[in-house]
LUMLUM-66468 format. One record per residue (C-alpha): residue number from 1; residue in three letters; x, y, z. Coordinates in nm, 2 decimals. Example, Ala and Ser with C-alpha at 12.3 -4.5 7.8 and 13.67 -1.06 7.14 Angstrom:
2
R|1|ala|1.23|-0.45|0.78
R|2|ser|1.37|-0.11|0.71
//
This chain:
169
R|1|met|0.02|0.00|-0.03
R|2|ser|0.27|0.26|0.08
R|3|met|0.39|0.15|-0.30
R|4|leu|0.10|0.24|-0.43
R|5|leu|0.03|0.58|-0.22
R|6|lys|0.41|0.66|-0.33
R|7|val|0.32|0.63|-0.68
R|8|ile|0.02|0.84|-0.67
R|9|cys|0.17|1.13|-0.43
R|10|gly|0.46|1.12|-0.71
R|11|thr|0.22|1.17|-0.99
R|12|met|-0.01|1.45|-0.81
R|13|phe|0.29|1.65|-0.77
R|14|leu|0.39|1.62|-1.09
R|15|leu|0.08|1.72|-1.21
R|16|gly|0.10|2.01|-1.07
R|17|met|0.39|2.09|-1.17
R|18|ser|0.31|2.08|-1.51
R|19|trp|-0.01|2.34|-1.41
R|20|asn|0.26|2.56|-1.30
R|21|ile|0.49|2.53|-1.63
R|22|met|0.19|2.57|-1.85
R|23|ala|-0.01|2.82|-1.67
R|24|lys|0.02|3.18|-1.87
R|25|gly|-0.10|3.50|-1.84
R|26|val|-0.23|3.67|-2.13
R|27|ile|-0.24|4.02|-2.13
R|28|lys|-0.44|4.19|-2.45
R|29|gly|-0.50|4.55|-2.51
R|30|arg|-0.50|4.83|-2.80
R|31|val|-0.25|5.12|-2.88
R|32|val|-0.40|5.43|-3.00
R|33|asp|-0.27|5.78|-3.01
R|34|ser|-0.39|5.97|-2.69
R|35|gln|-0.43|6.27|-2.87
R|36|ser|-0.58|6.21|-3.25
R|37|lys|-0.70|5.83|-3.11
R|38|glu|-0.56|5.68|-3.41
R|39|val|-0.45|5.32|-3.38
R|40|leu|-0.09|5.26|-3.35
R|41|val|0.02|5.04|-3.63
R|42|gly|0.35|4.84|-3.52
R|43|ala|0.41|4.93|-3.15
R|44|thr|0.58|4.73|-2.89
R|45|val|0.50|4.58|-2.61
R|46|asn|0.78|4.45|-2.39
R|47|val|0.77|4.29|-2.03
R|48|glu|1.04|4.52|-1.89
R|49|gly|1.37|4.31|-1.81
R|50|thr|1.28|4.06|-2.04
R|51|thr|1.29|3.94|-2.45
R|52|val|0.92|3.85|-2.39
R|53|gly|0.76|4.13|-2.63
R|54|cys|0.50|4.13|-2.89
R|55|ala|0.39|4.41|-3.18
R|56|thr|0.04|4.57|-3.24
R|57|asp|-0.16|4.43|-3.57
R|58|ala|-0.35|4.66|-3.86
R|59|glu|-0.60|4.73|-3.52
R|60|gly|-0.33|4.84|-3.31
R|61|tyr|-0.47|4.50|-3.10
R|62|phe|-0.18|4.31|-2.91
R|63|glu|-0.18|3.96|-2.74
R|64|leu|0.10|3.89|-2.47
R|65|glu|0.13|3.55|-2.32
R|66|val|0.36|3.60|-1.99
R|67|glu|0.47|3.31|-1.85
R|68|glu|0.55|3.51|-1.52
R|69|ser|0.30|3.54|-1.25
R|70|gly|0.22|3.84|-1.05
R|71|thr|0.34|4.21|-1.08
R|72|val|0.52|4.28|-1.45
R|73|ile|0.56|4.64|-1.59
R|74|leu|0.49|4.65|-1.98
R|75|val|0.67|4.89|-2.18
R|76|phe|0.53|5.02|-2.50
R|77|arg|0.68|5.20|-2.76
R|78|ser|0.60|5.32|-3.11
R|79|val|0.83|5.55|-3.31
R|80|gly|0.77|5.94|-3.24
R|81|tyr|0.59|5.88|-2.93
R|82|ser|0.69|5.88|-2.59
R|83|glu|0.70|5.56|-2.38
R|84|val|0.48|5.43|-2.19
R|85|lys|0.50|5.17|-1.87
R|86|lys|0.22|5.03|-1.68
R|87|ser|0.25|4.81|-1.43
R|88|val|-0.04|4.52|-1.46
R|89|val|-0.11|4.22|-1.19
R|90|val|-0.06|3.84|-1.41
R|91|asp|-0.25|3.55|-1.31
R|92|asp|-0.34|3.23|-1.53
R|93|lys|-0.61|3.46|-1.68
R|94|lys|-0.65|3.72|-1.96
R|95|val|-0.57|4.07|-1.82
R|96|asp|-0.76|4.30|-2.09
R|97|leu|-0.59|4.67|-2.07
R|98|gly|-0.81|4.81|-2.26
R|99|ile|-0.73|5.10|-2.49
R|100|val|-0.34|5.25|-2.40
R|101|gly|-0.29|5.59|-2.51
R|102|met|0.07|5.73|-2.64
R|103|leu|0.15|6.08|-2.63
R|104|pro|0.31|6.19|-2.95
R|105|met|0.70|6.31|-2.92
R|106|tyr|0.79|6.60|-3.07
R|107|ile|1.14|6.67|-3.15
R|108|asn|1.17|7.08|-3.25
R|109|leu|1.49|7.10|-3.50
R|110|ser|1.67|7.44|-3.59
R|111|asp|1.58|7.62|-3.95
R|112|val|1.69|7.52|-4.27
R|113|val|1.88|7.78|-4.44
R|114|val|1.95|7.75|-4.84
R|115|tyr|2.22|7.99|-4.97
R|116|gly|2.27|8.06|-5.31
R|117|ser|2.47|8.24|-5.58
R|118|leu|2.52|8.25|-5.91
R|119|ala|2.86|8.16|-6.13
R|120|val|3.04|8.46|-6.23
R|121|asp|3.25|8.42|-6.57
R|122|arg|3.62|8.46|-6.49
R|123|glu|3.56|8.45|-6.13
R|124|thr|3.39|8.11|-6.03
R|125|pro|3.57|7.77|-6.00
R|126|val|3.28|7.59|-6.20
R|127|ala|3.26|7.54|-6.60
R|128|leu|3.03|7.81|-6.73
R|129|ser|2.93|7.94|-7.08
R|130|val|2.77|8.21|-7.18
R|131|val|2.60|8.31|-7.51
R|132|thr|2.53|8.66|-7.49
R|133|ala|2.31|8.80|-7.70
R|134|lys|2.51|9.01|-7.90
R|135|glu|2.69|8.66|-8.00
R|136|ile|2.36|8.52|-8.07
R|137|glu|2.30|8.83|-8.34
R|138|glu|2.64|8.82|-8.53
R|139|lys|2.73|8.44|-8.53
R|140|leu|2.45|8.26|-8.47
R|141|ser|2.16|8.43|-8.60
R|142|thr|2.10|8.20|-8.90
R|143|gln|2.05|7.89|-8.69
R|144|glu|1.75|7.75|-8.49
R|145|phe|1.79|7.73|-8.09
R|146|pro|1.93|7.37|-8.08
R|147|glu|2.19|7.48|-8.31
R|148|ile|2.26|7.77|-8.05
R|149|leu|2.31|7.52|-7.80
R|150|lys|2.52|7.27|-8.02
R|151|ser|2.76|7.55|-8.01
R|152|leu|2.80|7.50|-7.61
R|153|pro|3.08|7.26|-7.45
R|154|ser|2.91|6.94|-7.33
R|155|val|2.56|6.99|-7.45
R|156|tyr|2.40|6.82|-7.72
R|157|ala|2.09|6.93|-7.92
R|158|thr|1.87|6.81|-8.18
R|159|lys|1.58|6.95|-8.37
R|160|glu|1.42|6.57|-8.41
R|161|gly|1.30|6.62|-8.04
R|162|gly|1.35|6.46|-7.71
R|163|gly|1.45|6.75|-7.55
R|164|ile|1.80|6.87|-7.47
R|165|trp|2.11|6.64|-7.33
R|166|arg|2.42|6.73|-7.12
R|167|arg|2.71|6.51|-7.23
R|168|thr|2.84|6.35|-6.90
R|169|asp|3.20|6.31|-7.03
//
């Protein structure tokens, strides 16, 4: 009888241990922008201090299985939003957080200033070709515009269409 009792107690013990191992808490909810109430697709939800986590789906919903029981801290992150931390008590049932709102994080950048300058003939260290009105009148007045452009270095033009092309050699 004592052998049968030992077997039954051992079996009960192993079943109890496997029940604890299999017991997982599930935390679910939806992540939205707290101002516009738009869903945040791809926001991450992680258990702080672990590698356990998931991302929200196309409607902003998440469902996270947590093997630990007790209190865990969830960390919500999304690009362009401030990090949110929530403390959650986990047991072997589903915990529904409902809607988790995240605040947009604005980063002010300094102003962009664009400066421009003109290339000046014989002063600017860039390739520059100038065809003056006087040159056109004196030398090129009998030619059409594409032919005038052909007189400039590195420019190919045609009367047959196709626009103006610049050679890169």
